[in-house]
HTML snippet that shows the backbone in 3Dmol.js (N, CA, C, O; Angstrom):
<script src="https://3Dmol.org/build/3Dmol-min.js"></script>
<div id="view" style="width:600px;height:400px;position:relative"></div>
<script>
const pdb = `
ATOM      1  N   UNK A   1     130.741 -43.333 151.127  1.00  0.00           N
ATOM      2  CA  UNK A   1     131.208 -42.698 152.340  1.00  0.00           C
ATOM      3  C   UNK A   1     130.403 -41.433 152.585  1.00  0.00           C
ATOM      4  O   UNK A   1     130.099 -40.673 151.665  1.00  0.00           O
ATOM      5  N   UNK A   2     130.073 -41.234 153.838  1.00  0.00           N
ATOM      6  CA  UNK A   2     129.303 -40.050 154.186  1.00  0.00           C
ATOM      7  C   UNK A   2     129.814 -39.471 155.503  1.00  0.00           C
ATOM      8  O   UNK A   2     129.523 -40.017 156.567  1.00  0.00           O
ATOM      9  N   UNK A   3     130.575 -38.367 155.448  1.00  0.00           N
ATOM     10  CA  UNK A   3     130.950 -37.693 156.689  1.00  0.00           C
ATOM     11  C   UNK A   3     129.723 -36.989 157.263  1.00  0.00           C
ATOM     12  O   UNK A   3     128.945 -36.379 156.531  1.00  0.00           O
ATOM     13  N   UNK A   4     129.563 -37.081 158.575  1.00  0.00           N
ATOM     14  CA  UNK A   4     128.370 -36.553 159.221  1.00  0.00           C
ATOM     15  C   UNK A   4     128.732 -35.869 160.531  1.00  0.00           C
ATOM     16  O   UNK A   4     129.524 -36.391 161.314  1.00  0.00           O
ATOM     17  N   UNK A   5     128.154 -34.708 160.762  1.00  0.00           N
ATOM     18  CA  UNK A   5     128.321 -34.031 162.038  1.00  0.00           C
ATOM     19  C   UNK A   5     127.132 -34.409 162.917  1.00  0.00           C
ATOM     20  O   UNK A   5     125.989 -34.057 162.624  1.00  0.00           O
ATOM     21  N   UNK A   6     127.420 -35.130 163.996  1.00  0.00           N
ATOM     22  CA  UNK A   6     126.369 -35.572 164.914  1.00  0.00           C
ATOM     23  C   UNK A   6     126.893 -35.432 166.342  1.00  0.00           C
ATOM     24  O   UNK A   6     128.042 -35.776 166.618  1.00  0.00           O
ATOM     25  N   UNK A   7     126.085 -34.946 167.218  1.00  0.00           N
ATOM     26  CA  UNK A   7     126.446 -34.748 168.628  1.00  0.00           C
ATOM     27  C   UNK A   7     127.654 -33.820 168.797  1.00  0.00           C
ATOM     28  O   UNK A   7     128.435 -33.969 169.736  1.00  0.00           O
ATOM     29  N   UNK A   8     127.797 -32.858 167.874  1.00  0.00           N
ATOM     30  CA  UNK A   8     128.854 -31.872 168.021  1.00  0.00           C
ATOM     31  C   UNK A   8     130.230 -32.301 167.539  1.00  0.00           C
ATOM     32  O   UNK A   8     131.213 -31.596 167.767  1.00  0.00           O
ATOM     33  N   UNK A   9     130.313 -33.448 166.875  1.00  0.00           N
ATOM     34  CA  UNK A   9     131.586 -33.882 166.311  1.00  0.00           C
ATOM     35  C   UNK A   9     131.336 -34.671 165.021  1.00  0.00           C
ATOM     36  O   UNK A   9     130.203 -35.045 164.717  1.00  0.00           O
ATOM     37  N   UNK A  10     132.411 -34.915 164.274  1.00  0.00           N
ATOM     38  CA  UNK A  10     132.281 -35.581 162.977  1.00  0.00           C
ATOM     39  C   UNK A  10     132.430 -37.090 163.115  1.00  0.00           C
ATOM     40  O   UNK A  10     133.231 -37.588 163.906  1.00  0.00           O
ATOM     41  N   UNK A  11     131.641 -37.797 162.327  1.00  0.00           N
ATOM     42  CA  UNK A  11     131.733 -39.252 162.201  1.00  0.00           C
ATOM     43  C   UNK A  11     131.719 -39.585 160.718  1.00  0.00           C
ATOM     44  O   UNK A  11     131.379 -38.746 159.884  1.00  0.00           O
ATOM     45  N   UNK A  12     132.091 -40.813 160.403  1.00  0.00           N
ATOM     46  CA  UNK A  12     132.092 -41.255 159.023  1.00  0.00           C
ATOM     47  C   UNK A  12     131.303 -42.551 158.907  1.00  0.00           C
ATOM     48  O   UNK A  12     131.544 -43.501 159.651  1.00  0.00           O
ATOM     49  N   UNK A  13     130.357 -42.586 157.969  1.00  0.00           N
ATOM     50  CA  UNK A  13     129.588 -43.793 157.662  1.00  0.00           C
ATOM     51  C   UNK A  13     130.048 -44.295 156.298  1.00  0.00           C
ATOM     52  O   UNK A  13     130.125 -43.526 155.340  1.00  0.00           O
ATOM     53  N   UNK A  14     130.352 -45.591 156.214  1.00  0.00           N
ATOM     54  CA  UNK A  14     130.837 -46.183 154.972  1.00  0.00           C
ATOM     55  C   UNK A  14     130.005 -47.426 154.661  1.00  0.00           C
ATOM     56  O   UNK A  14     129.905 -48.340 155.479  1.00  0.00           O
ATOM     57  N   UNK A  15     129.410 -47.448 153.470  1.00  0.00           N
ATOM     58  CA  UNK A  15     128.621 -48.599 153.030  1.00  0.00           C
ATOM     59  C   UNK A  15     129.498 -49.528 152.206  1.00  0.00           C
ATOM     60  O   UNK A  15     130.099 -49.109 151.217  1.00  0.00           O
ATOM     61  N   UNK A  16     129.572 -50.782 152.612  1.00  0.00           N
ATOM     62  CA  UNK A  16     130.268 -51.826 151.862  1.00  0.00           C
ATOM     63  C   UNK A  16     129.177 -52.703 151.246  1.00  0.00           C
ATOM     64  O   UNK A  16     128.677 -53.632 151.881  1.00  0.00           O
ATOM     65  N   UNK A  17     128.820 -52.392 150.005  1.00  0.00           N
ATOM     66  CA  UNK A  17     127.714 -53.087 149.347  1.00  0.00           C
ATOM     67  C   UNK A  17     128.056 -54.541 149.050  1.00  0.00           C
ATOM     68  O   UNK A  17     127.163 -55.385 148.989  1.00  0.00           O
ATOM     69  N   UNK A  18     129.319 -54.837 148.869  1.00  0.00           N
ATOM     70  CA  UNK A  18     129.734 -56.201 148.547  1.00  0.00           C
ATOM     71  C   UNK A  18     129.594 -57.134 149.749  1.00  0.00           C
ATOM     72  O   UNK A  18     129.126 -58.265 149.617  1.00  0.00           O
ATOM     73  N   UNK A  19     130.007 -56.646 150.923  1.00  0.00           N
ATOM     74  CA  UNK A  19     129.990 -57.486 152.130  1.00  0.00           C
ATOM     75  C   UNK A  19     128.809 -57.204 153.048  1.00  0.00           C
ATOM     76  O   UNK A  19     128.728 -57.763 154.142  1.00  0.00           O
ATOM     77  N   UNK A  20     127.893 -56.344 152.615  1.00  0.00           N
ATOM     78  CA  UNK A  20     126.684 -56.001 153.376  1.00  0.00           C
ATOM     79  C   UNK A  20     127.007 -55.507 154.791  1.00  0.00           C
ATOM     80  O   UNK A  20     126.473 -56.001 155.784  1.00  0.00           O
ATOM     81  N   UNK A  21     127.892 -54.525 154.841  1.00  0.00           N
ATOM     82  CA  UNK A  21     128.265 -53.920 156.122  1.00  0.00           C
ATOM     83  C   UNK A  21     128.191 -52.404 156.020  1.00  0.00           C
ATOM     84  O   UNK A  21     128.436 -51.813 154.969  1.00  0.00           O
ATOM     85  N   UNK A  22     127.846 -51.804 157.140  1.00  0.00           N
ATOM     86  CA  UNK A  22     127.892 -50.353 157.281  1.00  0.00           C
ATOM     87  C   UNK A  22     128.907 -50.078 158.382  1.00  0.00           C
ATOM     88  O   UNK A  22     128.700 -50.457 159.534  1.00  0.00           O
ATOM     89  N   UNK A  23     129.987 -49.428 158.029  1.00  0.00           N
ATOM     90  CA  UNK A  23     131.056 -49.133 158.982  1.00  0.00           C
ATOM     91  C   UNK A  23     130.821 -47.742 159.565  1.00  0.00           C
ATOM     92  O   UNK A  23     130.633 -46.768 158.835  1.00  0.00           O
ATOM     93  N   UNK A  24     130.834 -47.670 160.892  1.00  0.00           N
ATOM     94  CA  UNK A  24     130.652 -46.398 161.590  1.00  0.00           C
ATOM     95  C   UNK A  24     131.965 -46.072 162.293  1.00  0.00           C
ATOM     96  O   UNK A  24     132.418 -46.812 163.166  1.00  0.00           O
ATOM     97  N   UNK A  25     132.565 -44.958 161.902  1.00  0.00           N
ATOM     98  CA  UNK A  25     133.825 -44.525 162.495  1.00  0.00           C
ATOM     99  C   UNK A  25     133.591 -43.205 163.215  1.00  0.00           C
ATOM    100  O   UNK A  25     133.401 -42.160 162.593  1.00  0.00           O
ATOM    101  N   UNK A  26     133.609 -43.280 164.519  1.00  0.00           N
ATOM    102  CA  UNK A  26     133.341 -42.127 165.372  1.00  0.00           C
ATOM    103  C   UNK A  26     134.520 -41.956 166.316  1.00  0.00           C
ATOM    104  O   UNK A  26     134.649 -42.715 167.276  1.00  0.00           O
ATOM    105  N   UNK A  27     135.388 -40.973 166.065  1.00  0.00           N
ATOM    106  CA  UNK A  27     136.592 -40.826 166.888  1.00  0.00           C
ATOM    107  C   UNK A  27     136.312 -40.448 168.339  1.00  0.00           C
ATOM    108  O   UNK A  27     137.170 -40.653 169.197  1.00  0.00           O
ATOM    109  N   UNK A  28     135.146 -39.908 168.632  1.00  0.00           N
ATOM    110  CA  UNK A  28     134.817 -39.549 170.017  1.00  0.00           C
ATOM    111  C   UNK A  28     134.140 -40.728 170.717  1.00  0.00           C
ATOM    112  O   UNK A  28     134.607 -41.177 171.763  1.00  0.00           O
ATOM    113  N   UNK A  29     133.053 -41.226 170.152  1.00  0.00           N
ATOM    114  CA  UNK A  29     132.335 -42.343 170.777  1.00  0.00           C
ATOM    115  C   UNK A  29     133.029 -43.679 170.541  1.00  0.00           C
ATOM    116  O   UNK A  29     132.649 -44.688 171.134  1.00  0.00           O
ATOM    117  N   UNK A  30     134.048 -43.691 169.676  1.00  0.00           N
ATOM    118  CA  UNK A  30     134.802 -44.918 169.430  1.00  0.00           C
ATOM    119  C   UNK A  30     135.532 -45.416 170.660  1.00  0.00           C
ATOM    120  O   UNK A  30     136.026 -46.543 170.683  1.00  0.00           O
ATOM    121  N   UNK A  31     135.600 -44.585 171.676  1.00  0.00           N
ATOM    122  CA  UNK A  31     136.217 -44.986 172.938  1.00  0.00           C
ATOM    123  C   UNK A  31     135.193 -45.629 173.879  1.00  0.00           C
ATOM    124  O   UNK A  31     135.547 -46.137 174.943  1.00  0.00           O
ATOM    125  N   UNK A  32     133.929 -45.601 173.475  1.00  0.00           N
ATOM    126  CA  UNK A  32     132.842 -46.171 174.275  1.00  0.00           C
ATOM    127  C   UNK A  32     132.521 -47.580 173.766  1.00  0.00           C
ATOM    128  O   UNK A  32     133.053 -48.019 172.747  1.00  0.00           O
ATOM    129  N   UNK A  33     131.647 -48.275 174.488  1.00  0.00           N
ATOM    130  CA  UNK A  33     131.281 -49.619 174.044  1.00  0.00           C
ATOM    131  C   UNK A  33     130.260 -49.563 172.905  1.00  0.00           C
ATOM    132  O   UNK A  33     129.738 -48.500 172.568  1.00  0.00           O
ATOM    133  N   UNK A  34     129.991 -50.725 172.326  1.00  0.00           N
ATOM    134  CA  UNK A  34     129.117 -50.821 171.164  1.00  0.00           C
ATOM    135  C   UNK A  34     127.716 -50.289 171.461  1.00  0.00           C
ATOM    136  O   UNK A  34     127.119 -49.625 170.614  1.00  0.00           O
ATOM    137  N   UNK A  35     127.188 -50.569 172.642  1.00  0.00           N
ATOM    138  CA  UNK A  35     125.834 -50.119 172.998  1.00  0.00           C
ATOM    139  C   UNK A  35     125.733 -48.593 172.998  1.00  0.00           C
ATOM    140  O   UNK A  35     124.737 -48.036 172.537  1.00  0.00           O
ATOM    141  N   UNK A  36     126.753 -47.923 173.510  1.00  0.00           N
ATOM    142  CA  UNK A  36     126.747 -46.454 173.527  1.00  0.00           C
ATOM    143  C   UNK A  36     126.800 -45.899 172.108  1.00  0.00           C
ATOM    144  O   UNK A  36     126.105 -44.933 171.793  1.00  0.00           O
ATOM    145  N   UNK A  37     127.624 -46.505 171.249  1.00  0.00           N
ATOM    146  CA  UNK A  37     127.715 -46.062 169.861  1.00  0.00           C
ATOM    147  C   UNK A  37     126.402 -46.342 169.122  1.00  0.00           C
ATOM    148  O   UNK A  37     125.927 -45.510 168.349  1.00  0.00           O
ATOM    149  N   UNK A  38     125.832 -47.506 169.365  1.00  0.00           N
ATOM    150  CA  UNK A  38     124.577 -47.882 168.709  1.00  0.00           C
ATOM    151  C   UNK A  38     123.459 -46.917 169.095  1.00  0.00           C
ATOM    152  O   UNK A  38     122.646 -46.547 168.249  1.00  0.00           O
ATOM    153  N   UNK A  39     123.409 -46.508 170.349  1.00  0.00           N
ATOM    154  CA  UNK A  39     122.357 -45.594 170.818  1.00  0.00           C
ATOM    155  C   UNK A  39     122.390 -44.268 170.062  1.00  0.00           C
ATOM    156  O   UNK A  39     121.342 -43.673 169.809  1.00  0.00           O
ATOM    157  N   UNK A  40     123.575 -43.804 169.702  1.00  0.00           N
ATOM    158  CA  UNK A  40     123.711 -42.519 169.012  1.00  0.00           C
ATOM    159  C   UNK A  40     123.510 -42.667 167.508  1.00  0.00           C
ATOM    160  O   UNK A  40     122.863 -41.824 166.887  1.00  0.00           O
ATOM    161  N   UNK A  41     124.052 -43.725 166.916  1.00  0.00           N
ATOM    162  CA  UNK A  41     124.129 -43.811 165.461  1.00  0.00           C
ATOM    163  C   UNK A  41     123.053 -44.671 164.792  1.00  0.00           C
ATOM    164  O   UNK A  41     122.813 -44.494 163.598  1.00  0.00           O
ATOM    165  N   UNK A  42     122.408 -45.572 165.488  1.00  0.00           N
ATOM    166  CA  UNK A  42     121.547 -46.558 164.817  1.00  0.00           C
ATOM    167  C   UNK A  42     120.373 -45.929 164.059  1.00  0.00           C
ATOM    168  O   UNK A  42     120.075 -46.358 162.945  1.00  0.00           O
ATOM    169  N   UNK A  43     119.716 -44.949 164.619  1.00  0.00           N
ATOM    170  CA  UNK A  43     118.574 -44.327 163.937  1.00  0.00           C
ATOM    171  C   UNK A  43     119.033 -43.569 162.689  1.00  0.00           C
ATOM    172  O   UNK A  43     118.391 -43.647 161.642  1.00  0.00           O
ATOM    173  N   UNK A  44     120.135 -42.841 162.801  1.00  0.00           N
ATOM    174  CA  UNK A  44     120.667 -42.096 161.655  1.00  0.00           C
ATOM    175  C   UNK A  44     121.090 -43.064 160.555  1.00  0.00           C
ATOM    176  O   UNK A  44     120.752 -42.864 159.388  1.00  0.00           O
ATOM    177  N   UNK A  45     121.825 -44.110 160.919  1.00  0.00           N
ATOM    178  CA  UNK A  45     122.278 -45.100 159.946  1.00  0.00           C
ATOM    179  C   UNK A  45     121.082 -45.776 159.271  1.00  0.00           C
ATOM    180  O   UNK A  45     121.084 -45.970 158.056  1.00  0.00           O
ATOM    181  N   UNK A  46     120.075 -46.132 160.046  1.00  0.00           N
ATOM    182  CA  UNK A  46     118.887 -46.779 159.481  1.00  0.00           C
ATOM    183  C   UNK A  46     118.176 -45.904 158.465  1.00  0.00           C
ATOM    184  O   UNK A  46     117.789 -46.379 157.398  1.00  0.00           O
ATOM    185  N   UNK A  47     118.003 -44.637 158.784  1.00  0.00           N
ATOM    186  CA  UNK A  47     117.343 -43.703 157.862  1.00  0.00           C
ATOM    187  C   UNK A  47     118.181 -43.491 156.606  1.00  0.00           C
ATOM    188  O   UNK A  47     117.656 -43.537 155.493  1.00  0.00           O
ATOM    189  N   UNK A  48     119.484 -43.259 156.778  1.00  0.00           N
ATOM    190  CA  UNK A  48     120.363 -43.060 155.624  1.00  0.00           C
ATOM    191  C   UNK A  48     120.413 -44.302 154.739  1.00  0.00           C
ATOM    192  O   UNK A  48     120.446 -44.191 153.513  1.00  0.00           O
ATOM    193  N   UNK A  49     120.418 -45.468 155.347  1.00  0.00           N
ATOM    194  CA  UNK A  49     120.464 -46.722 154.599  1.00  0.00           C
ATOM    195  C   UNK A  49     119.225 -46.870 153.705  1.00  0.00           C
ATOM    196  O   UNK A  49     119.337 -47.215 152.528  1.00  0.00           O
ATOM    197  N   UNK A  50     118.064 -46.610 154.267  1.00  0.00           N
ATOM    198  CA  UNK A  50     116.825 -46.707 153.479  1.00  0.00           C
ATOM    199  C   UNK A  50     116.821 -45.704 152.334  1.00  0.00           C
ATOM    200  O   UNK A  50     116.461 -46.052 151.209  1.00  0.00           O
ATOM    201  N   UNK A  51     117.215 -44.473 152.602  1.00  0.00           N
ATOM    202  CA  UNK A  51     117.226 -43.432 151.569  1.00  0.00           C
ATOM    203  C   UNK A  51     118.271 -43.717 150.499  1.00  0.00           C
ATOM    204  O   UNK A  51     118.026 -43.481 149.316  1.00  0.00           O
ATOM    205  N   UNK A  52     119.443 -44.226 150.906  1.00  0.00           N
ATOM    206  CA  UNK A  52     120.472 -44.585 149.939  1.00  0.00           C
ATOM    207  C   UNK A  52     119.946 -45.634 148.964  1.00  0.00           C
ATOM    208  O   UNK A  52     120.139 -45.510 147.755  1.00  0.00           O
ATOM    209  N   UNK A  53     119.285 -46.662 149.482  1.00  0.00           N
ATOM    210  CA  UNK A  53     118.767 -47.705 148.598  1.00  0.00           C
ATOM    211  C   UNK A  53     117.598 -47.213 147.760  1.00  0.00           C
ATOM    212  O   UNK A  53     117.424 -47.666 146.629  1.00  0.00           O
ATOM    213  N   UNK A  54     116.797 -46.300 148.285  1.00  0.00           N
ATOM    214  CA  UNK A  54     115.738 -45.688 147.463  1.00  0.00           C
ATOM    215  C   UNK A  54     116.354 -45.006 146.244  1.00  0.00           C
ATOM    216  O   UNK A  54     115.865 -45.165 145.126  1.00  0.00           O
ATOM    217  N   UNK A  55     117.431 -44.245 146.463  1.00  0.00           N
ATOM    218  CA  UNK A  55     118.103 -43.533 145.358  1.00  0.00           C
ATOM    219  C   UNK A  55     118.750 -44.508 144.383  1.00  0.00           C
ATOM    220  O   UNK A  55     118.619 -44.349 143.170  1.00  0.00           O
ATOM    221  N   UNK A  56     119.445 -45.513 144.902  1.00  0.00           N
ATOM    222  CA  UNK A  56     120.105 -46.489 144.032  1.00  0.00           C
ATOM    223  C   UNK A  56     119.087 -47.184 143.140  1.00  0.00           C
ATOM    224  O   UNK A  56     119.314 -47.340 141.940  1.00  0.00           O
ATOM    225  N   UNK A  57     117.958 -47.606 143.724  1.00  0.00           N
ATOM    226  CA  UNK A  57     116.944 -48.315 142.950  1.00  0.00           C
ATOM    227  C   UNK A  57     116.298 -47.416 141.902  1.00  0.00           C
ATOM    228  O   UNK A  57     115.911 -47.885 140.831  1.00  0.00           O
ATOM    229  N   UNK A  58     116.184 -46.140 142.205  1.00  0.00           N
ATOM    230  CA  UNK A  58     115.598 -45.202 141.244  1.00  0.00           C
ATOM    231  C   UNK A  58     116.576 -44.867 140.114  1.00  0.00           C
ATOM    232  O   UNK A  58     116.173 -44.720 138.961  1.00  0.00           O
ATOM    233  N   UNK A  59     117.856 -44.749 140.452  1.00  0.00           N
ATOM    234  CA  UNK A  59     118.842 -44.325 139.464  1.00  0.00           C
ATOM    235  C   UNK A  59     119.425 -45.466 138.626  1.00  0.00           C
ATOM    236  O   UNK A  59     119.803 -45.256 137.473  1.00  0.00           O
ATOM    237  N   UNK A  60     119.499 -46.657 139.192  1.00  0.00           N
ATOM    238  CA  UNK A  60     120.143 -47.773 138.506  1.00  0.00           C
ATOM    239  C   UNK A  60     119.129 -48.867 138.222  1.00  0.00           C
ATOM    240  O   UNK A  60     118.826 -49.696 139.080  1.00  0.00           O
ATOM    241  N   UNK A  61     118.619 -48.853 137.017  1.00  0.00           N
ATOM    242  CA  UNK A  61     117.642 -49.841 136.592  1.00  0.00           C
ATOM    243  C   UNK A  61     118.277 -51.234 136.633  1.00  0.00           C
ATOM    244  O   UNK A  61     119.374 -51.428 136.110  1.00  0.00           O
ATOM    245  N   UNK A  62     117.602 -52.191 137.244  1.00  0.00           N
ATOM    246  CA  UNK A  62     118.110 -53.557 137.315  1.00  0.00           C
ATOM    247  C   UNK A  62     118.966 -53.840 138.534  1.00  0.00           C
ATOM    248  O   UNK A  62     119.519 -54.933 138.650  1.00  0.00           O
ATOM    249  N   UNK A  63     119.093 -52.885 139.447  1.00  0.00           N
ATOM    250  CA  UNK A  63     119.840 -53.120 140.685  1.00  0.00           C
ATOM    251  C   UNK A  63     119.024 -54.061 141.555  1.00  0.00           C
ATOM    252  O   UNK A  63     117.937 -53.704 142.008  1.00  0.00           O
ATOM    253  N   UNK A  64     119.538 -55.256 141.790  1.00  0.00           N
ATOM    254  CA  UNK A  64     118.754 -56.294 142.459  1.00  0.00           C
ATOM    255  C   UNK A  64     119.271 -56.670 143.841  1.00  0.00           C
ATOM    256  O   UNK A  64     118.845 -57.677 144.407  1.00  0.00           O
ATOM    257  N   UNK A  65     120.165 -55.890 144.379  1.00  0.00           N
ATOM    258  CA  UNK A  65     120.694 -56.193 145.706  1.00  0.00           C
ATOM    259  C   UNK A  65     119.655 -55.876 146.781  1.00  0.00           C
ATOM    260  O   UNK A  65     118.931 -54.885 146.686  1.00  0.00           O
ATOM    261  N   UNK A  66     119.594 -56.719 147.789  1.00  0.00           N
ATOM    262  CA  UNK A  66     118.668 -56.501 148.893  1.00  0.00           C
ATOM    263  C   UNK A  66     119.224 -55.447 149.845  1.00  0.00           C
ATOM    264  O   UNK A  66     120.425 -55.390 150.106  1.00  0.00           O
ATOM    265  N   UNK A  67     118.338 -54.633 150.345  1.00  0.00           N
ATOM    266  CA  UNK A  67     118.745 -53.632 151.333  1.00  0.00           C
ATOM    267  C   UNK A  67     118.721 -54.220 152.739  1.00  0.00           C
ATOM    268  O   UNK A  67     119.126 -53.556 153.694  1.00  0.00           O
ATOM    269  N   UNK A  68     118.264 -55.426 152.872  1.00  0.00           N
ATOM    270  CA  UNK A  68     118.159 -56.095 154.179  1.00  0.00           C
ATOM    271  C   UNK A  68     119.458 -56.808 154.528  1.00  0.00           C
ATOM    272  O   UNK A  68     120.346 -56.960 153.688  1.00  0.00           O
ATOM    273  N   UNK A  69     119.553 -57.235 155.760  1.00  0.00           N
ATOM    274  CA  UNK A  69     120.662 -58.056 156.256  1.00  0.00           C
ATOM    275  C   UNK A  69     122.014 -57.351 156.248  1.00  0.00           C
ATOM    276  O   UNK A  69     123.049 -58.005 156.124  1.00  0.00           O
ATOM    277  N   UNK A  70     122.019 -56.055 156.376  1.00  0.00           N
ATOM    278  CA  UNK A  70     123.270 -55.323 156.541  1.00  0.00           C
ATOM    279  C   UNK A  70     123.609 -55.285 158.022  1.00  0.00           C
ATOM    280  O   UNK A  70     122.730 -55.079 158.859  1.00  0.00           O
ATOM    281  N   UNK A  71     124.863 -55.480 158.343  1.00  0.00           N
ATOM    282  CA  UNK A  71     125.321 -55.410 159.727  1.00  0.00           C
ATOM    283  C   UNK A  71     126.079 -54.101 159.919  1.00  0.00           C
ATOM    284  O   UNK A  71     126.796 -53.645 159.027  1.00  0.00           O
ATOM    285  N   UNK A  72     125.909 -53.507 161.094  1.00  0.00           N
ATOM    286  CA  UNK A  72     126.618 -52.267 161.411  1.00  0.00           C
ATOM    287  C   UNK A  72     127.871 -52.627 162.201  1.00  0.00           C
ATOM    288  O   UNK A  72     127.800 -53.326 163.212  1.00  0.00           O
ATOM    289  N   UNK A  73     129.006 -52.147 161.735  1.00  0.00           N
ATOM    290  CA  UNK A  73     130.281 -52.382 162.417  1.00  0.00           C
ATOM    291  C   UNK A  73     130.739 -51.074 163.056  1.00  0.00           C
ATOM    292  O   UNK A  73     130.928 -50.065 162.376  1.00  0.00           O
ATOM    293  N   UNK A  74     130.914 -51.115 164.385  1.00  0.00           N
ATOM    294  CA  UNK A  74     131.438 -49.972 165.118  1.00  0.00           C
ATOM    295  C   UNK A  74     132.898 -50.257 165.436  1.00  0.00           C
ATOM    296  O   UNK A  74     133.286 -51.411 165.621  1.00  0.00           O
ATOM    297  N   UNK A  75     133.698 -49.216 165.500  1.00  0.00           N
ATOM    298  CA  UNK A  75     135.122 -49.393 165.748  1.00  0.00           C
ATOM    299  C   UNK A  75     135.525 -48.764 167.068  1.00  0.00           C
ATOM    300  O   UNK A  75     135.046 -47.690 167.433  1.00  0.00           O
ATOM    301  N   UNK A  76     136.419 -49.453 167.784  1.00  0.00           N
ATOM    302  CA  UNK A  76     136.902 -48.983 169.065  1.00  0.00           C
ATOM    303  C   UNK A  76     138.261 -48.303 168.844  1.00  0.00           C
ATOM    304  O   UNK A  76     139.225 -48.939 168.418  1.00  0.00           O
ATOM    305  N   UNK A  77     138.314 -47.015 169.138  1.00  0.00           N
ATOM    306  CA  UNK A  77     139.530 -46.238 168.951  1.00  0.00           C
ATOM    307  C   UNK A  77     140.230 -45.988 170.285  1.00  0.00           C
ATOM    308  O   UNK A  77     140.972 -45.014 170.413  1.00  0.00           O
ATOM    309  N   UNK A  78     140.008 -46.848 171.278  1.00  0.00           N
ATOM    310  CA  UNK A  78     140.572 -46.631 172.605  1.00  0.00           C
ATOM    311  C   UNK A  78     142.051 -46.986 172.686  1.00  0.00           C
ATOM    312  O   UNK A  78     142.746 -46.527 173.593  1.00  0.00           O
ATOM    313  N   UNK A  79     142.538 -47.790 171.758  1.00  0.00           N
ATOM    314  CA  UNK A  79     143.950 -48.184 171.822  1.00  0.00           C
ATOM    315  C   UNK A  79     144.847 -47.043 171.322  1.00  0.00           C
ATOM    316  O   UNK A  79     144.409 -46.155 170.589  1.00  0.00           O
ATOM    317  N   UNK A  80     146.084 -47.098 171.735  1.00  0.00           N
ATOM    318  CA  UNK A  80     147.040 -46.066 171.342  1.00  0.00           C
ATOM    319  C   UNK A  80     147.380 -46.214 169.865  1.00  0.00           C
ATOM    320  O   UNK A  80     147.397 -47.320 169.326  1.00  0.00           O
ATOM    321  N   UNK A  81     147.649 -45.089 169.224  1.00  0.00           N
ATOM    322  CA  UNK A  81     148.020 -45.108 167.812  1.00  0.00           C
ATOM    323  C   UNK A  81     149.393 -45.725 167.600  1.00  0.00           C
ATOM    324  O   UNK A  81     150.194 -45.825 168.529  1.00  0.00           O
ATOM    325  N   UNK A  82     149.650 -46.129 166.384  1.00  0.00           N
ATOM    326  CA  UNK A  82     150.937 -46.707 166.029  1.00  0.00           C
ATOM    327  C   UNK A  82     151.917 -45.574 165.725  1.00  0.00           C
ATOM    328  O   UNK A  82     151.601 -44.660 164.964  1.00  0.00           O
ATOM    329  N   UNK A  83     153.084 -45.638 166.312  1.00  0.00           N
ATOM    330  CA  UNK A  83     154.087 -44.602 166.071  1.00  0.00           C
ATOM    331  C   UNK A  83     154.673 -44.770 164.682  1.00  0.00           C
ATOM    332  O   UNK A  83     154.879 -45.889 164.212  1.00  0.00           O
ATOM    333  N   UNK A  84     154.940 -43.646 164.030  1.00  0.00           N
ATOM    334  CA  UNK A  84     155.493 -43.697 162.663  1.00  0.00           C
ATOM    335  C   UNK A  84     156.993 -43.859 162.681  1.00  0.00           C
ATOM    336  O   UNK A  84     157.620 -43.921 161.624  1.00  0.00           O
TER     337      UNK A  84
END
`;
const viewer = $3Dmol.createViewer("view");
viewer.addModel(pdb, "pdb");
viewer.setStyle({}, {cartoon: {color: "spectrum"}});
viewer.zoomTo();
viewer.render();
</script>
């Protein structure tokens, strides 16, 4: 998990190494469509993904997972919250 301040607000990037997904949780842009979220986050996610795998491969001898074929999942926060 990596909390990140981008575009003046906080977002959270979460790597799921088992299912090859990168989850992007942006409470501000989460109300926008996928294309709008992708335009803001894709370059940052791509750079962080490459650097994360560079570190993993350097620190963990024998790590054989591919850094390719990861899908980015954006979440839509436009719906109303659940009342407690």
